[in-house]
N, C-alpha and C positions, 0 to 999 in steps of 0.2 A: 753318743746317744743311741738308745735302743729303739729302732723303728720297728714296732711289732709287726705291722702289716701295712701294705700299701694297696689300696683298691685298684688293681691294675686293669681289670676288665672294663671295656667300654660299656658293656651291657651292665647296667647298674642293679638289676634285680633278677632274682631267680627264685624258684619255689612254686608252690601251688596254693590255691585258695584252701583255707582251712588249716594250713600248717604255719608254724612260726618261721620267720626268715632266719637263715643261717648266715651270720656275718663273719664267720671265722675263716672261710675259704677264700684264698686270694683270687680276686677277679670276679667274684660272683655276689658278694654281699652288698647290700644297700646301706646307706648311712642314716641312722635315725635322727630326726630333728626333735622328737619328743619321746619320752620313755613311758613305759607302762607303770602304773601306780605300784609301789612296793606293797607287799601283803599287809603290813601294819596300817598303811594309809587306805588300802582298798576297803576296809571295813566301814570307813566314814566317807566313802566316795559318793559324790553327788553327780548324777547325769545332768541335772538341770544347771549346776554350776559350770560343768564342762560345756554345755550348750551356750550358756551366757558368755563364756570365755571365747568360744569360736565366733560368736555373733558380735561381740563388743570389743574384744581385746586383740585377738590373733591378727598379726600384721599381714593379712593376705595380699594387700596391694603391694607392699614392699617386697614380699616373698616372690610374687610374680614378676615384678620389675627386675629383680635380681636374676631369677632363673630364665627369664626371657631375654636378658641382656639388651634391653631397649629395642627389641625388634618387633614388638607387638603391632606397631603402626606402619610397618614396612609395606610398600606397595606390592612387593613380590612375595606371595605366600611361601615360596620355597625358602626364603631367608628368615621367615618367622620361626622362632624356636619354642615358645611356650607351649603351643598346642601339640608339639611333638615330644614334650617332656613327660616321662612316666612318673606317676605317683603311685604309691601303694599305701593302704591303710590296714592296721591291725585293730580290730574292734574289741570291745570289752569282753566278749565271750570267745576271744582268741581266734576269730576268723580273719584270715589274711586275704586281702582283696588286691589283685594286681591290675595292671593295664588301665589305670585311671589317667585321664588327661583333660585339660581345660583350656578353653579359648581365652579366658580372662580371669581376673581376681574374683569377680562376682560369682562366676560359676564354681570356682574353688570354694569360696565361702559357703555357698549354698549346699554343696556336698558335705562339707565339714559339719555344718549345723544339722544336716540330715542323718549322717552316718555316725557322728560322734566317735571318731577313731581315738584310741588310747595311744597309738603310735603312728607317726607319719614317716614314710621312707621316700627319699628322693632318688630317682633313677636317672638313666641316660636320656639324651635326646635321640629319638629314632628317626628313621627315614619316612615315617608316616605317623599319624596320630595313634598312640597306643590303644585307645578305645576301639579303633577300627582295624586292629592288627590281623583279624581273621579274614579281612577282605583282600589282603596282599600276599602274593607268593614270596616276595622279597620284603622282609621286614627285619631291619638290622640297626644296631646302634651306630650313631655317627659322631656324637660328642659326649664327653663325660669329664667332669672336673677331676683333676689329679688330687686324690684324697689320701692323707696320711693319718693313721690312727695310732696314738700312743696311750698306753694304759699304765697306771701306777703299779699294777701287778707285775709289770715287766721288771720292776725294781725290788723284787721280793728278797734279793740278797741283802737289802738294807733293812730288812725286818719291819717293813711298813705294816701298819695295822689295817689289814684288808677289811675288817669288820666296821671300821669307822673312817674310811677314806674321805668321805664327804666333809668331815669336820676336823681332819688331822692337819693342824696348822703347819707342821714341819714337812708334810708330804707335798703340798701344792707348789712350793718353790722349785721342786724338781721338774714339775710340768712347765713352769715359767722358764727354767733353764733350757729345757728341751725346745721350747718355742723359740727362744732367742738363737740357739744354735742352728735349728732348721731354717728359720727365717733368713738368716744370713746366707746359708748355702743355697737356698732356692733363689734368693735375690741376686747374689753376686756370682754364683757359679752357673746358673741357668738363665738369669735375666728375667725371671718372673717378677711381676709387680703387684699382682692382685691376690693376696693371701687373706683368707678369712679364717680366724681361729675361733673355735666354738667349744664349749663344754660338752662332752660326749653324753652326759646324762647321769653318769654314775661315778666312774673312776678314771677319767682321763680326758684327753682333748683330741679334737679332729682339726686338721688343717685342710681347708678347701682352696686349692690353687685354681683360680678362675680365668687366667689369661687365655685368650683364644688359642695360642700355641699349645697350652697345656690341655685344653679341652679336646683337641683333635689328634692328640698323640696316639699312635698305634700301641697295642698292648706290649709289643716288644720294647718300645721306647720307654713305656711306663716301668716295665720291669728293670730296665737299665738304670733309670733314675733311682728306683728303690734300692738297687744293689749299690749304687754310688753313695747313697745316704746311709746305708746300713753299716754295721760293724764288720770288720774283716776278721774271719775266723781261720785258725790254723786247721788245714784239712786233715792232718794226722791226729791232732789232739782234740779238736773242737773248741779249743780255748781262744780267747780274744788275741788277735795278732796285731801288734803295734810295731811298725818299722821306722827306722830313722835313716835319712832325715824325713820328718813328717811331711805329708801333703800340705801345701800352703793353706788350704781351707781348714784342715784339722789343726794345724799349727796356730793359726789365728784364733780359732775357737778355744784351743787349749789355753793360750796366753791371756785372752781377753775375758773368757767366760768360765771355763772348766776349772782351771787351777785356782782362781780367786774364790769360786764357789766351794771348792774342796776345802780350802784353808778356812773359810769363814763359816761353813755350815757342816760339812761332813766330819771335820775334826772336833767340832764343838761338842761339849758334853751334853748328854740328855738332861732334861726333856726338850730343850730348844734346838739342839743339834742331834747328830746321829751317833757321835762317839764311836766312829768306825774303827778306831785303833785302841779302844779302851779296855778290851778284854782279849785274852789269847784266842778265843774262838773267832772273833771278828778279824783279828790280825791274820789268822790262818786263811780265812775266807777271802780277804782282800788280796793277799799275796799270791794265792792260788790262781787268781784271775790273770796274773802276769804271764803264766805259762813258762816260767823260768825257775826250775827247782833249786838251782844253785843260789840265785838271788833270794829266793824265799827262805832258804835255810840260813843264809847269812844274816838277814834282818831279824828273823825270829830268835837266833842265838844272841844277837846284839841287844835286842829289846828285853830278853829274859835276864841278861846280866846287868842291864842298866834300866831299871824301871823308870818310866817318865810319862808325862801326859801326852795326849794325842798330838798336840801341836809340836812339842819337842821331838817326838818321833819323826 
C-alpha cells in the first residue's frame, strides 16, 4: 500500500489568516473535515442553507465529545482537552482563520452559524487555549491524533480516471483494500484500537488513530510509524523493493488481502476490473515495478509468444 503522507507534526495547523492551508507538507498540514464547494456547485451555493445546516444538522455535540475525549467535565482543568484544541475556518471568500477554540459544543455551534466556514480544519491540543495563545510565552502542541492520508491519485499507474474519482466504481475498492491492510497493521503491530476512517472530501480517505498512546507520540515516533507502514524503495534505483522471506505483516496482508484482490479485480477485464495485463504497455508498466530486468524480459518474451488472458498470465 502506498501511504502518501502521514501527518507527523504534533502542531496540526500552520499558515496565516488570509491564505489557504497547505496540507502537502509533512508535519504541518491540518486535516479537513469539510471541503470547499467545487466551482460548478458554487454558482448555486446558498449561505442560508449552510447556516441552516450548521444550526440544525451539524453534529457539534458529537464532534466535541470526540475531540475532548470525555474530559469536558473533569474537575482538573489541566486534564480538559476540548478548550485547548485548535480549530481553523476557511470562509467563503477564502479567508483563513486560525487559533479558534471552544469551551463546549454550544460555543462551537454559535461560531459556525456566525462565520459560516466553507471548510473546517482540526488541529492539535495545545498547552493553553489557542484563542489565548498571545498571552503565553510557551505555547506548544501536546497531543495530536496519528493521521494517515491515502489518495487515489497515488495509484495513477492503474490509469484511474482522476476527473471522476468520486463516482468511479472500480476505484473505491482500492481504498477499501488500503483500509483493511492498514487497519490490520495498526491494530496488530502497534496495538492501536481506536481508528476512525473518513472520506477525505474528494479523492481518498483519512485514518485518524485516536488512542492516547497515538495522540502523545513525539514527531520522531510518528515518522518511524510512517516509515514502517510505507513501501520499501531501492536506494539505487528508487524502485519498489520486495525481499524474501516477507515480513510477517506483509506476508499476511499479501496472502489474505492483496493476492486475492489482485486475482479478483486487477486481472479482471475492463470496465469492471483493471485489466492490468491485457495490453503490452500495461504489462511493461507492471513488470517494471519489480525492479528486476531479467524477470521482466523473461515474462514479456513468454507472454508475446503465448498470448493469453490476464488470469492465465
